[in-house]
C-alpha positions in Angstrom: -247.6 -48.2 60.5 -250.1 -51.1 60.4 -247.6 -53.7 61.7 -247.2 -51.9 65.1 -250.8 -52.3 66.3 -250.9 -56.1 66.1 -247.4 -56.3 67.5 -248.5 -54.3 70.5 -251.5 -56.6 70.9 -249.1 -59.6 70.8 -247.0 -58.1 73.5 -250.0 -57.5 75.7 -251.0 -61.2 75.4 -247.5 -62.3 76.3 -247.4 -60.1 79.3 -250.8 -61.2 80.6 -252.4 -57.7 80.2 -255.0 -59.2 77.9 -256.1 -62.7 76.9 -256.1 -64.0 73.3 -259.4 -64.8 71.8 -260.1 -68.5 71.5 -263.3 -68.8 69.4 -263.1 -70.8 66.1 -263.4 -69.0 62.8 -267.1 -68.9 62.4 -267.5 -66.1 59.8 -267.2 -66.0 56.1 -264.9 -64.4 53.6 -265.2 -64.4 49.9 -263.6 -62.4 47.1 -265.4 -61.0 44.1 -262.5 -62.4 42.0 -259.5 -64.5 42.8 -257.5 -62.9 40.0 -257.0 -59.1 39.8 -254.5 -56.9 37.9 -252.0 -54.9 39.9 -253.5 -51.5 40.7 -257.1 -52.8 40.8 -258.7 -53.2 44.2 -259.5 -56.5 45.8 -263.2 -56.6 46.7 -264.0 -58.8 49.7 -267.4 -59.7 51.2 -267.3 -60.8 54.9 -269.6 -61.8 57.8 -268.9 -62.5 61.5 -271.1 -63.1 64.5 -268.5 -61.2 66.5 -268.4 -57.7 65.1 -265.9 -55.3 66.5 -264.5 -51.8 65.7 -261.0 -53.3 65.4 -261.7 -56.4 63.3 -259.6 -56.1 60.1 -258.7 -57.7 56.8 -255.0 -58.1 56.0 -253.3 -59.0 52.7 -250.1 -61.1 52.7 -247.9 -62.9 50.3 -248.6 -66.6 50.0 -246.7 -68.5 51.3 -245.4 -65.7 53.5 -245.6 -63.8 56.6 -249.3 -64.1 57.3 -250.7 -65.4 60.6 -251.1 -69.0 59.4 -251.0 -70.2 63.0 -253.0 -67.2 64.2 -249.7 -65.6 65.4 -247.9 -62.5 64.2 -245.1 -63.3 61.7 -244.7 -60.1 59.7 -246.6 -57.0 58.7 -249.5 -57.0 56.3 -249.0 -55.6 52.8 -252.4 -53.9 52.8 -255.1 -53.7 55.5 -258.6 -52.3 56.2 -260.9 -52.3 59.2 -264.2 -54.2 58.9 -266.3 -53.1 61.8 -269.8 -54.4 61.0 -271.3 -57.9 61.3 -271.3 -58.2 57.5 -270.4 -56.1 54.6 -268.0 -55.4 51.7 -264.5 -54.0 51.9 -261.7 -53.3 49.4 -257.9 -53.7 49.6 -255.7 -51.7 47.2 -253.0 -53.5 45.2 -251.0 -50.5 44.1 -247.3 -51.3 43.9 -247.6 -55.0 44.5 -245.6 -57.6 42.6 -247.4 -60.2 40.5 -247.9 -63.4 42.3 -250.0 -65.4 44.8 -251.4 -63.6 47.9 -253.8 -64.5 50.7 -256.5 -62.4 52.6 -257.1 -63.0 56.3 -260.1 -61.8 58.3 -258.7 -61.1 61.8 -260.1 -60.2 65.2 -259.6 -57.1 67.2 -256.2 -55.8 66.0 -254.8 -59.3 66.5 -254.4 -62.5 64.6 -257.2 -64.8 65.5 -259.1 -65.8 62.3 -262.7 -64.7 61.9 -263.0 -66.8 58.7 -261.1 -69.2 56.5 -258.4 -67.2 54.5 -258.8 -66.8 50.8 -256.0 -67.0 48.2 -255.8 -64.9 45.1 -253.5 -64.1 42.2 -252.3 -60.6 41.3 -251.3 -60.2 37.6 -249.2 -57.5 36.1 -250.4 -55.0 33.5 -246.9 -53.5 33.2 -245.0 -54.0 29.9 -242.7 -57.0 29.8 -239.2 -56.0 30.9 -236.0 -57.3 32.3 -235.4 -55.9 35.8 -232.2 -54.3 34.3 -231.0 -54.6 30.8 -227.3 -55.4 31.6 -226.2 -57.8 34.4 -223.7 -60.5 35.1 -224.2 -64.2 36.1 -222.0 -66.3 38.3 -218.5 -67.0 37.1 -217.7 -70.0 34.9 -214.7 -72.3 34.8 -213.2 -73.0 31.3 -213.8 -76.6 30.1 -216.2 -77.3 33.0 -220.0 -77.5 32.5 -221.9 -74.3 33.4 -225.5 -73.7 34.5 -227.4 -70.5 35.5 -230.8 -69.1 34.9 -232.5 -65.8 34.0 -236.1 -66.8 34.1 -236.8 -64.9 37.4 -235.4 -61.6 36.2 -238.3 -60.6 34.0 -241.3 -58.6 35.2 -244.6 -57.5 33.7 -247.0 -59.8 31.9 -245.1 -63.1 32.0 -247.9 -65.4 30.8 -246.5 -67.8 28.3 -243.0 -66.5 28.8 -240.2 -67.9 26.7 -236.5 -67.0 26.1 -234.1 -67.2 23.2 -230.5 -66.3 22.5 -230.1 -63.5 19.9 -226.3 -63.2 20.1 -223.1 -63.9 22.0 -220.6 -66.6 22.7 -221.1 -69.8 20.7 -220.8 -72.1 23.7 -223.8 -70.6 25.5 -227.2 -72.2 25.1 -230.4 -70.6 26.2 -233.4 -72.9 26.8 -237.0 -71.6 26.3 -237.4 -71.6 30.1 -234.4 -69.3 30.6 -231.8 -71.8 31.6 -228.2 -70.9 30.6 -225.9 -73.9 29.9 -222.8 -74.8 28.1 -219.1 -75.6 28.4 -217.1 -72.4 28.1 -213.7 -71.5 26.8 -211.3 -69.0 28.6 -212.2 -65.3 28.7 -215.1 -63.1 29.5 -218.2 -63.9 27.6 -221.4 -62.1 26.8 -224.8 -63.1 25.7 -227.8 -61.3 24.3 -231.2 -62.7 25.2 -234.8 -62.0 24.4 -237.8 -62.7 26.6 -241.2 -63.0 24.9 -244.7 -63.4 26.4 -247.9 -64.9 24.9 -249.1 -61.5 23.8 -246.0 -61.0 21.7 -244.3 -58.4 23.9 -240.5 -58.7 24.0 -237.6 -57.4 26.1 -233.9 -57.9 25.7 -230.9 -57.9 27.9 -227.1 -58.2 27.7 -225.7 -60.8 30.1 -222.0 -61.2 31.2 -220.3 -64.4 32.3 -216.7 -64.2 33.5 -214.9 -67.4 32.4 -211.9 -68.3 34.6 -208.9 -70.3 33.4 -208.1 -73.7 35.0 -205.7 -73.3 38.0 -207.0 -69.7 38.9 -209.5 -68.7 41.5 -213.1 -69.0 40.3 -213.9 -66.0 42.4 -210.9 -63.6 42.6 -213.1 -60.8 43.9 -215.8 -61.6 46.5 -218.6 -59.0 46.8 -220.5 -59.1 50.0 -223.5 -57.0 51.1 -225.6 -56.5 54.2 -229.1 -55.4 53.3 -232.0 -54.6 55.6 -235.1 -55.2 53.5 -237.5 -53.0 55.6 -240.2 -55.6 56.2 -239.4 -57.5 53.1 -239.7 -54.5 50.8 -243.4 -54.1 51.6 -243.0 -50.4 52.5 -242.4 -49.2 48.9 -244.2 -49.9 45.6 -242.7 -52.8 43.7 -240.2 -53.5 46.5 -239.1 -56.9 45.3 -238.2 -55.7 41.8 -236.3 -52.8 43.3 -234.4 -55.2 45.6 -233.5 -57.4 42.7 -232.3 -54.4 40.6 -230.0 -53.4 43.5 -228.5 -56.9 43.7 -228.0 -57.1 39.9 -226.5 -53.7 39.6 -224.2 -54.4 42.5 -223.0 -57.7 40.9 -222.9 -59.1 44.5 -222.0 -62.7 45.4 -223.3 -63.1 49.0 -225.9 -61.0 50.8 -226.8 -61.1 54.5 -230.5 -60.1 54.8 -232.5 -58.7 57.7 -236.3 -58.0 58.0 -237.0 -60.7 55.4 -240.7 -61.1 56.5 -240.2 -64.9 56.2 -240.4 -65.1 52.4 -238.0 -62.6 50.9 -234.9 -64.8 51.2 -236.5 -67.6 49.2 -238.1 -65.3 46.6 -235.0 -63.3 45.9 -232.9 -66.5 45.6 -235.4 -68.2 43.3 -235.6 -65.1 41.1 -231.8 -64.9 40.8 -231.3 -68.7 40.6 -229.1 -68.6 43.8 -228.8 -70.7 46.9 -230.2 -69.5 50.2 -230.9 -70.2 53.9 -233.6 -68.6 56.0 -233.8 -68.4 59.8 -237.2 -67.7 61.4 -239.0 -64.7 59.8 -236.2 -62.2 60.0 -232.7 -63.4 58.9 -231.5 -64.9 55.6 -228.5 -65.3 53.4 -228.5 -65.6 49.6 -225.5 -66.7 47.6 -224.5 -67.0 44.0 -222.5 -70.1 44.9 -223.5 -73.3 46.8 -224.2 -73.2 50.5 -222.8 -76.3 52.0 -223.5 -75.7 55.7 -226.5 -74.1 57.4 -226.9 -73.3 61.0 -229.4 -71.4 63.1 -227.2 -69.6 65.5 -227.9 -68.1 68.9 -230.5 -65.4 69.3 -230.6 -62.9 66.4 -228.0 -64.7 64.4 -227.4 -67.4 61.7 -224.5 -69.0 59.9 -223.8 -70.5 56.4 -220.8 -71.8 54.7 -220.4 -71.0 51.0 -218.2 -73.1 48.7 -216.9 -71.5 45.5 -214.9 -74.6 44.4 -212.9 -77.4 46.0 -211.1 -76.3 49.1 -212.3 -72.7 48.8 -215.0 -71.7 51.3 -216.1 -68.7 53.3 -218.1 -68.8 56.5 -220.8 -66.1 56.8 -222.5 -65.1 60.0 -225.5 -62.7 59.8 -227.1 -60.9 62.7 -229.9 -58.5 63.5 -229.4 -57.1 67.0 -232.0 -55.5 69.4 -233.2 -52.1 68.4 -234.2 -50.4 71.7 -233.0 -48.4 73.7 -231.1 -46.9 70.8 -227.7 -45.6 71.7 -227.4 -42.5 69.5 -230.8 -41.2 70.9 -229.6 -41.7 74.4 -226.3 -40.0 73.6 -227.4 -37.1 71.4 -230.8 -36.4 73.0 -230.4 -37.9 76.5 -226.9 -36.7 77.1 -226.3 -39.8 79.2 -223.0 -40.7 80.8 -220.8 -43.3 79.2 -221.7 -45.7 82.0 -225.4 -45.1 81.3 -225.0 -45.7 77.6 -223.2 -49.0 78.2 -225.9 -50.1 80.7 -228.5 -49.4 78.1 -226.6 -51.4 75.5 -226.8 -54.3 77.9 -230.5 -53.6 78.5 -231.2 -53.5 74.7 -229.9 -57.1 74.4 -227.3 -56.1 71.9 -224.3 -56.7 74.2 -225.3 -60.2 75.3 -226.4 -61.0 71.7 -223.0 -60.1 70.2 -221.2 -61.9 73.0 -223.2 -65.0 72.3 -222.6 -64.7 68.5 -218.8 -64.3 69.0 -218.7 -67.2 71.4 -220.3 -69.4 68.7 -217.9 -68.0 66.1 -214.8 -68.9 68.0 -214.1 -72.2 66.0 -214.6 -70.4 62.7 -212.4 -67.5 63.7 -209.7 -70.0 64.9 -209.8 -71.6 61.4 -210.1 -68.3 59.5 -206.7 -68.9 57.8 -208.3 -71.8 56.0 -211.8 -70.4 55.4 -212.3 -66.7 55.7 -215.1 -65.5 58.0 -217.6 -62.7 57.4 -220.0 -61.1 59.9 -222.8 -59.1 58.3 -225.8 -57.4 59.8 -227.9 -54.6 61.1 -226.3 -54.1 64.5 -228.7 -51.2 65.6 -225.7 -49.6 67.2 -222.8 -47.4 66.0 -219.1 -48.1 65.8 -216.5 -46.9 68.4 -214.3 -46.2 65.3 -216.8 -43.4 64.3 -217.6 -41.9 67.7 -214.8 -39.4 68.2 -216.0 -35.9 69.2 -219.6 -36.6 68.4 -222.6 -35.3 70.4 -220.2 -34.0 73.1 -218.4 -37.3 73.6 -214.7 -37.8 73.1 -215.3 -41.4 72.5 -217.9 -44.2 73.2 -216.8 -47.8 73.3 -219.9 -49.3 71.8 -219.7 -53.0 72.7 -221.2 -54.3 69.4 -218.1 -52.9 67.6 -215.4 -53.2 70.3 -216.1 -56.9 71.0 -215.9 -58.1 67.3 -212.7 -56.1 67.0 -211.3 -57.8 70.1 -212.3 -61.2 68.7 -210.1 -60.6 65.6 -212.7 -59.2 63.1 -212.1 -56.1 61.1 -214.7 -53.5 60.0 -214.4 -53.6 56.2 -215.8 -50.1 55.6 -213.3 -48.5 58.0 -210.5 -50.6 56.5 -210.5 -48.4 53.4 -212.5 -45.3 54.4 -211.3 -42.6 56.8 -213.6 -41.4 59.6 -214.3 -38.3 57.5 -216.2 -40.6 55.1 -219.3 -41.1 57.3 -220.9 -44.0 55.6 -224.2 -43.5 57.4 -226.7 -46.3 56.9 -229.4 -45.0 59.3 -231.4 -43.5 57.7 -231.9 -42.4 54.1 -235.6 -41.8 54.8 -235.6 -40.4 58.3 -233.8 -37.1 58.2 -236.1 -35.8 61.1 -236.7 -37.6 64.4 -240.3 -38.8 64.6 -240.4 -39.4 68.3 -240.6 -42.3 70.6 -237.8 -44.3 72.3 -238.3 -42.2 75.4 -237.3 -39.0 73.7 -240.5 -37.5 72.5 -239.5 -34.0 73.5 -237.0 -34.1 70.6 -239.5 -34.9 68.0 -239.0 -32.7 64.9 -235.2 -32.3 65.5 -232.6 -33.7 63.0 -232.4 -37.5 63.2 -229.0 -38.7 64.5 -227.5 -40.2 61.4 -225.1 -43.1 62.0 -223.4 -46.2 60.6 -225.2 -49.2 62.1 -224.9 -51.8 59.3 -221.6 -53.7 58.9 -219.6 -56.2 57.0 -216.8 -57.5 59.3 -214.2 -60.0 58.1 -211.3 -62.2 59.3 -208.9 -64.4 57.4 -207.1 -64.3 54.1 -209.0 -61.5 52.5 -208.1 -57.9 51.7 -210.6 -55.1 51.2 -210.5 -53.5 47.7 -213.5 -51.3 48.2 -216.4 -50.7 50.7 -219.3 -48.3 50.2 -222.9 -47.7 51.2 -225.5 -48.3 48.5 -228.7 -46.2 48.1 -230.6 -45.9 44.8 -231.5 -42.3 43.8 -232.5 -39.7 46.4 -235.1 -41.2 48.6 -238.0 -39.1 49.7 -238.5 -39.0 53.5 -241.2 -40.8 55.4 -244.2 -40.6 55.1 -243.9 -39.8 51.3 -241.6 -42.8 50.7 -243.8 -45.3 48.8 -242.5 -44.3 45.4 -238.8 -44.3 46.3 -236.5 -46.2 44.0 -234.7 -47.3 47.1 -236.7 -50.0 48.9 -235.3 -49.7 52.4 -235.0 -47.4 55.4 -231.4 -48.4 55.8 -228.5 -48.0 53.3 -226.9 -51.2 52.3 -223.2 -51.8 52.7 -221.3 -53.4 49.8 -217.7 -54.6 50.3 -215.5 -56.0 47.6 -212.7 -58.4 48.9 -209.6 -59.5 47.0 -209.2 -63.3 47.4 -205.5 -64.1 47.4 -203.8 -67.0 45.7 -204.5 -68.9 42.6 
């Protein structure tokens, strides 16, 4: 994939095997049009006094994961080599969401600018439509003012977009810009809304709002998800819309995100009208309810505190642990001893990472009886609870699951699912091992499928349900672009019962 080549170049620079270019951007880059419809190519004209066979154009979201400071942040959405001193090149826009983008002209499979980047806007020629025609908003409290929004949940041609109420509870008001307001009465409420664009296209949706009585929990059931976005959703057509559809259909409250490519956390939260926190270019959390504390944790981790109402909070830690060496490959392909497997877990960084995270979590875990604690993430390692009589091993004490358990956390999936319910999250699009990771001789064999994404918990919560989430039947890589499911991981969705009134 395109993102690997510049990443390798960056590693070579850091290790001293090559030197970064230092020349100023002395070329030119212009676009035939700074507005194109999705599906139409972007035509760029370029020139540079430093032609090279590996110079390239990259298309990124703006603001986003592009090399703004001439350093790798995330993968390009589209790319093409531009090898001559001057010429014309095209970048496809198939499957891209409407919005603002930016084109960079970059040197030698790296990130040094050859010219000043150029912004453009991609518009949609798809019919106006709600992402899904039935969905719920955050809960409301009877007799208390309520506010939410639906304006980010429409796709297609949104020029001149307006909203109006066409039916539903009398207390609900819908503004032309999609804001939902009012002071509710007790009971579940519903709303029928219409979106209309300047061309006269319309789309309708049914929206639910659960209204909770005074003195009861605002959120009696807490739905939490861990979701690896696979480079921000850039690996499938219309990735952002597919992510949003998953979140709306899951009716989830808090989501720990990995591989956000810097912008996905904000863009998802803004579309949903939610709160959010982003750490670096990889980790994020989005929440239906207010985030009242934000903390960038130790390496590969972050923390937020979510408040549902007075004196009712939950602490959420989110992680993305090191990915290589990968334990199931070493076990199933390499047939390593248990001691060798554990040594490689240390080498991967996962063991020291989880130790560091759990050390930082100690105060929160000690106070879990007052504010429940969640640990979500892509751990890039299996659970010791699953590894019984697998690949010739009676058991493997994978540290990334043993250590959280010893710290007082529980695996929510295994709390309600027996070991016979596999719950594999890696990988719905890699049924066959594609090589690498020191095991090329096994290329073409079945991919070791495993559960490497988790929602752990501690405190006054009980698990009502926990399941993996995948939309449809994803087609395997490399024919995955049209998949309804936008990730190479399955997500994990856990529903917790919140005790008390």
